[in-house]
C-alpha positions in Angstrom: 80.8 110.8 97.9 81.3 109.5 94.4 81.5 112.3 92.1 81.8 111.8 88.2 83.5 115.3 87.5 86.9 113.7 87.5 89.5 113.8 84.3 90.8 111.5 82.4 94.2 112.2 80.9 94.6 113.6 77.6 95.4 110.6 75.7 92.4 108.1 77.2 93.1 105.0 77.6 90.8 101.6 76.5 90.0 101.7 80.5 88.9 105.5 80.9 86.8 105.0 77.6 85.0 101.5 79.4 84.7 103.9 82.7 82.9 106.5 80.4 80.6 103.6 78.7 80.0 102.2 82.3 78.6 105.6 83.7 76.8 105.8 86.2 78.8 103.6 88.4 77.7 102.4 91.9 79.4 101.7 95.2 79.2 100.3 98.2 77.9 102.7 101.0 78.9 99.8 103.9 82.5 101.9 104.3 81.3 105.1 104.7 79.0 104.1 108.2 81.5 101.0 108.8 83.1 103.2 111.6 80.1 103.3 113.8 80.3 99.9 114.2 84.2 99.2 115.0 83.5 102.1 117.5 80.6 100.2 119.0 82.6 97.0 118.8 85.3 98.4 120.9 83.1 99.9 123.3 81.5 96.5 124.0 84.6 94.1 123.3 83.3 92.6 120.1 86.1 90.3 118.4 84.4 87.6 117.6 81.2 85.9 116.1 80.3 84.6 119.6 80.2 88.1 121.0 77.8 89.2 118.2 75.5 85.5 119.0 75.1 87.1 122.6 73.6 90.1 121.5 70.5 88.2 120.5 67.2 88.9 122.6 65.6 85.8 123.7 62.3 86.7 125.7 59.9 85.1 123.3 59.5 83.8 119.9 60.9 86.0 116.6 58.8 88.0 114.6 57.0 86.8 111.7 56.3 88.6 109.0 53.5 87.6 106.1 53.0 89.8 102.6 51.3 93.4 103.4 52.8 93.4 106.6 54.0 96.9 107.0 57.1 98.1 109.3 59.2 101.3 110.4 62.7 101.0 109.4 65.8 103.1 110.0 67.7 103.9 107.6 71.3 106.0 107.1 71.2 109.5 105.1 74.9 108.8 103.3 74.4 112.4 101.3 73.7 114.1 104.6 76.1 113.2 106.8 79.0 114.0 103.5 77.5 117.2 102.4 79.6 119.2 104.7 76.3 121.2 106.1 74.4 121.1 109.2 71.3 119.8 108.5 69.9 119.4 112.0 71.4 122.8 113.5 73.2 121.1 116.3 76.7 122.9 115.5 78.0 119.3 114.2 78.7 118.8 110.4 80.8 115.7 110.5 80.1 112.0 110.8 80.8 111.5 114.5 77.1 113.5 114.7 75.2 109.9 114.0 71.6 111.3 114.5 71.9 113.6 111.6 72.2 110.8 109.3 69.2 108.9 110.7 66.1 108.8 109.5 62.8 106.4 109.3 60.8 105.4 106.5 57.7 102.7 106.6 57.8 99.3 104.4 55.8 96.9 102.9 56.7 93.3 103.0 56.0 92.2 99.2 57.6 88.5 99.4 58.9 86.0 102.2 61.0 82.8 101.2 62.8 79.4 103.5 65.9 82.2 103.9 64.8 85.6 103.3 62.1 88.4 103.7 61.6 91.3 101.3 60.4 94.8 101.9 59.4 97.4 99.8 59.9 101.2 101.1 55.9 103.0 101.0 55.5 105.2 98.0 57.6 103.4 95.9 56.9 101.1 93.1 58.7 97.9 92.0 56.7 95.1 89.9 55.8 92.3 91.6 57.8 89.8 88.8 61.3 91.5 89.5 60.5 91.0 93.6 59.9 87.1 93.0 63.1 87.4 91.0 65.0 89.0 93.5 63.5 86.4 96.2 64.0 83.5 94.1 67.9 84.5 93.4 68.8 85.1 96.6 67.1 81.8 97.4 68.3 79.6 94.7 71.7 81.2 93.9 72.7 84.1 96.4 72.2 82.4 99.6 73.5 79.1 99.1 76.7 80.2 97.4 77.6 83.0 99.7 77.1 80.6 102.5 78.6 78.2 101.2 82.2 80.3 99.9 82.3 82.9 103.1 80.3 81.0 106.3 76.9 81.3 108.2 75.1 84.4 108.5 74.5 86.3 111.5 70.9 85.2 113.4 70.4 88.3 116.1 66.5 88.4 115.6 66.4 84.2 116.0 63.7 84.4 112.7 66.4 82.4 110.3 66.3 84.7 107.1 67.9 88.1 105.6 65.6 91.1 105.6 65.9 92.5 102.0 65.0 96.4 102.5 64.4 98.0 99.1 64.2 102.0 99.5 65.3 104.8 97.6 69.0 104.6 99.5 69.4 109.1 100.1 72.9 109.6 98.6 74.3 112.4 96.4 71.8 111.2 93.4 68.9 111.1 95.6 69.1 115.1 96.1 70.2 115.5 92.5 69.1 113.2 89.9 71.7 114.3 87.4 74.6 112.7 89.6 75.8 109.6 87.7 77.2 108.1 90.8 75.0 106.6 93.6 75.2 104.1 96.5 73.7 100.4 95.3 73.6 99.4 98.9 74.9 98.7 102.8 75.3 96.7 105.3 75.5 98.4 108.6 76.7 96.0 111.7 74.3 98.4 113.7 71.2 97.4 112.3 71.9 93.7 114.3 71.9 95.5 117.9 69.0 95.8 119.7 67.3 98.3 121.8 68.2 97.1 124.9 72.1 97.5 124.3 72.1 101.0 124.2 71.6 101.5 120.3 68.5 104.4 120.0 68.2 103.5 116.0 67.6 100.1 116.4 66.4 97.9 113.7 67.4 94.3 115.4 67.2 93.1 112.2 69.6 90.6 109.9 69.1 92.6 107.3 70.7 94.8 103.9 69.5 97.4 102.4 69.4 97.3 98.6 68.7 100.7 96.3 65.8 100.9 93.7 66.7 104.6 92.0 68.5 104.8 89.7 69.9 100.8 89.9 68.2 98.6 87.6 66.7 95.4 88.9 70.0 93.3 87.5 72.0 96.0 89.5 69.8 95.3 92.5 70.7 91.5 92.3 74.3 91.6 92.1 74.4 94.2 94.6 72.2 91.9 96.8 75.3 89.6 96.7 77.5 92.0 97.2 75.9 93.3 100.8 75.0 89.5 101.9 78.5 89.1 101.9 79.2 92.0 104.3 76.4 90.5 107.0 78.3 87.1 106.5 81.9 88.9 107.0 81.0 91.2 109.9 79.4 88.0 111.8 82.7 85.5 111.0 85.3 88.7 112.2 83.7 91.3 113.3 86.4 94.1 112.8 88.1 93.2 109.6 89.9 95.4 107.5 87.4 97.4 105.0 89.8 96.6 101.8 89.4 92.7 102.7 85.8 92.8 103.5 85.0 94.7 99.9 87.1 92.4 98.0 85.2 89.6 99.4 82.1 91.3 98.5 82.9 91.8 94.6 83.5 88.5 94.5 80.7 87.3 95.6 79.1 89.5 92.7 81.6 87.3 90.4 80.8 84.0 92.1 77.0 84.5 91.9 76.9 85.7 88.2 80.2 85.4 86.3 82.0 87.5 83.6 84.0 90.6 84.7 81.4 91.4 87.3 81.9 94.4 89.1 83.5 95.5 85.8 83.4 99.3 86.7 85.3 98.8 89.5 87.7 96.7 88.3 88.5 98.9 85.3 88.4 101.8 87.6 91.7 99.8 89.2 93.6 99.4 85.8 92.9 103.2 85.1 94.4 103.3 88.8 97.2 100.8 89.5 98.7 103.2 91.8 95.8 102.8 93.7 97.1 101.4 97.2 95.8 97.7 98.0 95.7 97.8 101.7 94.3 101.1 102.9 93.3 101.2 106.6 89.3 102.2 106.8 90.1 106.0 107.4 92.3 106.1 103.9 89.7 104.5 102.0 86.8 106.5 103.7 89.0 109.8 102.6 89.0 108.7 99.0 86.8 110.3 96.2 85.5 109.8 92.9 87.2 106.8 90.2 89.8 106.7 93.4 87.0 105.0 95.5 85.9 102.7 93.0 89.5 101.9 92.2 89.9 100.6 95.6 87.0 98.3 95.4 88.6 96.7 91.8 92.0 96.3 93.6 90.5 94.2 96.2 88.0 92.5 93.9 91.2 91.3 91.7 93.6 90.2 94.7 90.7 88.2 96.1 89.9 86.5 93.0 93.6 86.1 92.4 94.0 84.3 95.5 91.1 82.2 95.0 92.3 81.1 91.6 95.7 80.5 92.9 96.0 79.3 96.4 92.2 78.9 97.3 88.5 77.9 96.0 89.0 78.1 92.2 92.5 76.4 92.5 90.7 73.4 91.6 92.9 71.7 94.8 90.1 70.1 97.0 92.6 70.8 100.1 92.1 74.6 99.6 88.1 74.7 98.2 87.2 76.4 101.4 90.2 78.8 101.6 88.3 81.8 101.1 86.0 81.0 103.8 88.8 80.2 106.1 90.4 84.3 105.4 86.8 85.2 106.5 86.8 83.2 109.8 90.6 83.9 110.4 90.4 86.4 113.3 93.5 88.3 112.2 92.9 91.0 109.7 94.1 92.6 106.8 97.8 91.2 105.4 98.2 89.3 109.1 94.7 87.4 108.1 96.4 86.4 104.3 99.2 85.1 106.1 97.6 83.4 108.8 95.3 81.7 105.8 98.2 81.0 103.5 100.1 79.4 106.4 97.2 77.0 107.7 96.8 75.5 103.9 100.6 74.7 104.2 102.0 77.3 101.6 105.3 79.0 102.1 104.7 81.8 100.1 103.3 85.1 102.3 101.4 88.2 101.1 104.3 90.2 100.1 105.7 87.2 97.7 101.9 87.1 95.9 101.8 91.0 95.9 104.8 90.5 93.5 103.3 88.1 91.0 99.8 89.8 91.3 101.0 92.9 89.9 102.8 91.4 87.2 99.4 89.3 86.2 97.8 92.6 86.3 100.0 93.3 83.4 100.1 90.6 81.5 97.1 88.3 82.4 99.2 85.6 80.5 98.2 82.1 81.2 99.9 80.6 78.6 103.3 81.3 79.5 103.3 81.1 83.4 99.7 80.8 85.4 100.8 83.2 88.0 101.3 85.7 85.6 97.3 85.9 84.8 93.5 85.0 85.6 91.6 82.0 84.4 88.0 83.5 85.0 88.8 86.8 83.0 90.6 88.9 80.8 92.0 92.1 81.8 93.0 95.3 79.6 96.5 96.5 80.3 96.5 99.1 82.9 97.5 102.7 82.5 100.8 103.1 81.9 103.0 105.7 83.9 105.4 106.4 81.0 106.6 104.7 77.7 109.8 105.8 75.6 111.8 104.5 72.6 115.2 103.5 73.5 118.0 101.9 71.4 120.7 103.3 73.2 121.7 105.6 75.9 119.3 106.1 78.5 116.1 107.9 80.1 114.9 108.8 83.1 111.0 109.1 83.7 109.3 111.7 85.3 109.4 111.0 89.2 105.9 109.6 90.6 104.5 108.9 94.0 103.4 106.0 95.2 101.7 104.7 98.3 102.6 101.2 99.8 101.2 98.4 98.2 100.5 99.8 95.0 102.3 99.9 91.4 103.3 101.7 88.2 103.7 100.3 85.0 106.1 101.6 82.2 107.1 100.8 78.7 109.9 100.7 76.9 110.3 100.1 73.4 113.6 98.8 72.1 115.3 96.8 69.2 118.1 95.5 72.0 115.9 94.1 75.2 118.3 92.1 76.3 121.0 94.9 76.8 118.1 97.1 79.1 118.7 97.6 82.6 115.9 99.5 84.9 116.5 101.0 88.3 114.8 103.3 90.6 116.4 106.4 92.8 114.4 104.8 95.8 115.7 101.3 95.5 112.1 100.2 95.1 111.2 96.5 93.6 110.5 96.3 89.9 110.7 93.4 87.4 110.8 93.9 83.4 108.6 92.2 81.5 110.2 91.6 77.7 107.5 90.9 75.5 109.4 91.1 71.5 110.2 94.5 71.3 108.4 96.2 73.9 109.9 95.8 77.5 107.0 96.4 80.8 108.3 97.4 84.1 106.5 97.2 87.1 107.5 99.4 90.2 106.1 99.1 93.6 107.3 100.3 97.0 106.1 96.9 98.4 105.4 98.0 102.2 107.0 101.7 102.0 105.9 104.6 100.0 107.6 107.5 98.5 108.0 109.4 95.3 110.6 107.9 93.0 112.1 108.3 89.2 112.6 105.2 87.3 115.6 105.3 85.1 116.3 102.9 81.9 119.7 102.8 80.0 120.4 100.2 77.1 124.4 98.7 77.6 125.3 100.4 80.5 125.7 103.9 78.9 128.0 105.9 81.2 126.4 109.0 83.2 126.9 112.2 85.1 125.9 112.6 88.9 127.3 113.9 91.9 126.5 114.2 95.7 126.8 117.2 98.5 128.2 116.4 101.7 125.3 118.9 102.8 122.0 119.9 101.7 120.5 122.0 104.4 121.8 124.9 106.8 121.8 128.5 107.7 123.8 131.1 105.5 126.7 131.1 104.7 126.5 127.7 103.8 129.6 126.1 102.4 128.9 122.8 100.5 131.8 120.1 99.0 130.4 118.8 96.3 131.7 115.1 94.9 131.9 114.3 91.3 130.0 110.5 90.6 130.0 109.8 87.4 130.5 106.8 85.4 131.8 108.3 82.3 135.3 107.6 81.1 138.0 109.8 80.4 135.9 113.2 81.4 137.7 116.3 80.0 135.4 119.0 81.4 133.1 119.7 84.4 130.6 122.6 84.4 129.1 123.0 87.5 125.8 125.6 88.0 125.2 125.8 91.9 121.8 127.7 91.0 122.8 130.8 92.6 124.4 132.2 89.1 127.5 130.5 90.4 129.4 127.8 88.6 132.4 126.0 88.5 134.7 123.8 86.1 136.2 122.1 89.2 136.0 118.4 89.5 135.0 118.3 93.3 134.1 122.1 94.1 133.5 123.7 97.1 130.7 126.5 97.5 129.1 128.9 99.8 125.6 130.1 99.7 125.0 133.3 100.8 121.1 133.9 100.6 118.3 132.2 102.0 116.5 130.0 99.6 116.3 126.7 97.4 118.5 126.0 95.0 119.0 123.4 91.8 121.9 122.2 91.4 123.6 120.9 87.6 126.5 118.9 86.7 127.1 118.4 82.9 130.7 116.3 82.0 132.2 116.0 78.7 134.8 113.1 77.5 137.6 113.3 74.9 135.1 112.7 72.4 132.8 115.5 72.7 129.9 113.4 74.0 128.1 115.0 77.4 125.9 113.8 80.1 124.5 116.1 82.2 122.7 115.3 85.8 120.3 118.2 87.4 119.0 117.8 91.0 116.1 120.4 91.6 116.0 121.9 95.3 118.7 120.1 95.9 120.0 122.8 98.5 118.0 124.9 101.1 119.5 127.8 102.9 117.0 128.7 106.2 117.6 131.1 108.5 118.5 129.7 112.2 115.4 130.3 114.6 115.5 133.5 116.8 113.0 135.6 118.8 111.4 136.8 116.1 109.0 135.8 112.6 109.7 138.0 109.7 107.0 138.5 107.2 107.6 138.9 103.7 104.9 141.0 101.4 101.7 138.7 100.7 101.4 135.5 102.1 103.1 134.1 104.7 102.7 130.0 106.6 104.3 130.4 110.0 104.3 129.0 113.5 105.5 129.7 116.9 109.0 127.8 117.2 108.1 127.6 121.2 105.7 128.0 123.3 104.6 131.9 124.0 104.1 133.5 127.3 100.6 133.9 128.6 99.2 137.0 127.7 101.7 137.1 124.5 100.2 133.6 122.6 97.1 135.7 121.0 96.2 136.5 117.3 95.5 139.7 118.6 99.0 140.1 120.6 101.3 138.8 117.8 100.1 140.1 115.0 99.1 143.3 116.1 102.0 145.1 113.9 100.8 143.5 110.6 99.0 145.8 107.9 96.8 142.7 106.6 95.5 144.8 103.9 91.5 143.5 105.3 93.1 139.6 104.6 91.9 137.1 107.4 94.5 135.3 109.5 93.7 131.6 109.2 94.5 128.2 110.2 93.2 124.7 109.3 91.4 122.0 110.3 91.4 118.8 108.6 87.8 118.3 109.2 86.7 122.0 108.0 89.1 123.7 106.2 90.4 127.3 106.5 89.0 128.8 109.8 89.3 132.3 110.6 91.2 133.0 113.4 89.7 135.7 115.9 92.3 138.2 117.8 91.3 136.0 121.3 92.5 132.5 120.1 96.0 131.4 121.1 99.1 130.3 119.1 100.6 127.3 120.6 104.0 125.9 119.2 102.9 123.1 116.5 100.1 125.5 115.3 100.4 126.6 111.9 99.0 130.1 110.6 98.5 131.6 107.3 98.8 135.8 107.6 99.1 138.0 105.2 101.4 141.0 105.3 101.2 144.0 103.0 104.8 144.9 103.9 108.0 143.1 105.2 107.1 143.3 108.8 109.5 141.5 111.6 107.5 140.1 114.9 108.8 140.0 118.4 108.0 137.0 120.4 107.9 136.7 124.2 108.6 132.8 124.9 107.1 131.2 128.0 109.8 130.4 131.0 108.0 128.3 133.2 109.7 124.7 133.3 106.6 123.2 135.0 105.1 123.0 131.4 105.0 119.5 129.7 106.2 119.6 126.0 103.5 120.3 123.2 101.8 117.4 121.2 99.3 117.9 118.6 96.5 115.4 117.1 96.8 114.5 113.7 94.1 113.7 111.4 94.8 110.8 108.4 95.2 113.0 105.3 96.8 116.6 105.1 97.0 118.7 108.2 98.8 122.1 108.7 101.5 122.0 111.8 104.5 124.3 112.9 107.8 122.8 112.8 108.5 120.6 115.8 111.9 121.5 116.5 113.1 124.7 117.7 116.2 124.7 115.8 117.1 123.8 112.0 116.3 120.2 112.5 116.6 117.1 109.2 112.6 116.3 109.0 113.4 112.6 109.5 114.7 113.4 113.6 111.6 116.3 113.8 109.2 114.3 112.9 110.5 110.9 114.9 107.3 111.1 117.3 105.2 109.7 114.2 107.9 108.4 112.0 105.9 105.5 110.8 102.9 107.9 109.7 103.8 110.7 107.8 104.6 110.3 104.5 105.2 113.9 103.1 105.7 117.4 104.2 105.9 120.6 101.9 107.2 124.1 103.3 106.0 127.5 102.2 108.6 130.1 101.0 107.0 133.5 101.3 110.0 135.3 99.7 108.9 134.0 96.4 105.3 133.2 97.4 105.6 129.5 96.2 105.9 125.7 98.1 109.0 124.4 98.5 109.9 120.9 97.0 108.5 118.3 99.2 110.5 116.1 101.6 109.6 112.5 101.1 109.7 109.8 104.0 112.6 107.7 103.2 113.2 110.1 100.2 116.9 111.2 99.0 118.1 113.6 96.6 115.7 116.3 95.8 113.3 114.8 98.4 115.5 114.0 101.0 114.3 113.3 104.2 117.3 114.7 106.1 116.2 118.5 104.7 116.1 120.7 107.5 112.6 122.1 109.1 112.9 125.5 109.8 111.3 126.9 113.5 108.7 129.5 112.9 107.7 127.6 109.5 104.4 126.2 108.7 104.2 123.1 106.9 101.9 120.9 105.4 102.1 117.2 106.1 100.3 114.2 105.0 99.9 111.4 107.1 98.4 107.8 106.8 96.5 107.5 109.8 95.7 109.3 113.0 98.5 109.9 115.0 100.3 113.0 117.6 103.1 114.6 116.6 105.3 115.7 119.7 107.6 119.1 119.7 111.5 118.3 119.9 113.1 120.5 122.9 111.0 123.3 124.7 
């Protein structure tokens, strides 16, 4: 749900100020309930508009309405569905509990038109002239423009009309009027399912829901254009991804009412340009606050850019139905974009256009290069991730994480723009955008993701650098370091290995004897006394090998069983029986429920991670399962953060230990109980500090972020 507790950076950008001025902001309720339709469509093999058309019940004439008629409708309570409270006391508090968020209202017909019928919730009051205006706007502007651009709507009830239900949508604002954000409206595919098809909450109408409080009249009109597009899109392509659908819906608002509509969505994205353009439906649903609004803005600007340069607004009659073809394409997400581009004879594909799009979002410059700007709107500059002044030497910006198909922007003020070179330590795509004495730099991982650092250098200044032949292992760990510095005429090398030991050799060898994570630095000096320094934080990890015990340090410990435990020796009460917890509860973590207390009889499986407090250092003996007739363990993970034990039974590099989810995992973080702090994260595809080859320790607990639902499997038994 939208929350306005989100804080802006201390140095507020113009975009942040615009967002604050536009409070309250609205979002569409469709993504939060879209999963119900997707699951129903999967179960009933609904993949095309022909499949939706067959849902139509033809046993009699379509129902018609006149002003004054009263009808009962099923509606969704968006807030009860996500407030974390078991409101119907059935023991379930998540979205799978559909009946928790269904309720009924009575509504009265207020107006009818050739393609519309408008109902108003009983007990609510809207001036009749506003309802008539909404009807006229729908008939004269919204219906013809939306259908002309996106395609024909469904007509499952056979009346040839779209029903607009105006009611006070039950969102967070409904229960707390001090809350700024609200659900402006929603379309739900389940509203078109008849009761005869096994849906107990049937409205069986081609209908959309429009909020009346706190939405103003003008806002309701724009939202109607948005939600009607959803109805069309669902009919044309029943299983399209949310980001494409929402981009077209915001684009519908722009087509009908012009300007920068919807401004708050666009400005939110410009405040958070590191927002993924192509989130999965689950990633969209997991986002919160202005990050959710930023997803709308990204999708909208992408659709507008695509239309201006390749489609309906390009001025080329051959492509005037580009967006309609995109909506109708059976391919989804980026595949649908590529299929439509190919059908229209373009050589460019999604990844090509993405590169020019992120530049256009920074430059918005139609004067020099039409592809690097918009003709219909004017953008403010997106938020800058870093800036510096550089006339000589080099500068490295702080590390930053980017999801796939996102971007970060930097500005470098320099008197020598022609001598400026930039690069990232992860090899991410980047582009320099010179403008007089300021050079803008855009960085994107494209289809990848990860943490990177951008470096800038004037005139190829020399730098210090090094590498190690091994970065993780058990003590004593002997590491060979190699100097990779580009400084000419080096006279001295000063190494700091992070354990109070140093060396002045060019390529030293050092042995670590204690468990821990170590930062290594190298400072080189040339004959003129000029020095260069390179620091790699958390570069070396010394971890104990697996054995038949777990040793707890005083304080909190994040642990797991490295192998399947023997029956009778696998419960919380047995494993931790000798631990003085000082009254603290033992916890595990569930992505839906959060931290969950564990009882003494609950089992501990190999991939379960457990938080346990120890008052004193304690060594726990483990009794492993010896039965060979057992399948290897696995654990289902939900999109987002999960807690797991190491999937390997010995020290194993993360990229190998997590091979079963190699496409889904993004980041994993261990916990050092000795110092009571988290270790440096390991990034999928990362190098150096975040190296994906760093080892996971058997018996350790880890936080892991995955981009979609998946199942991780153990390596070994």
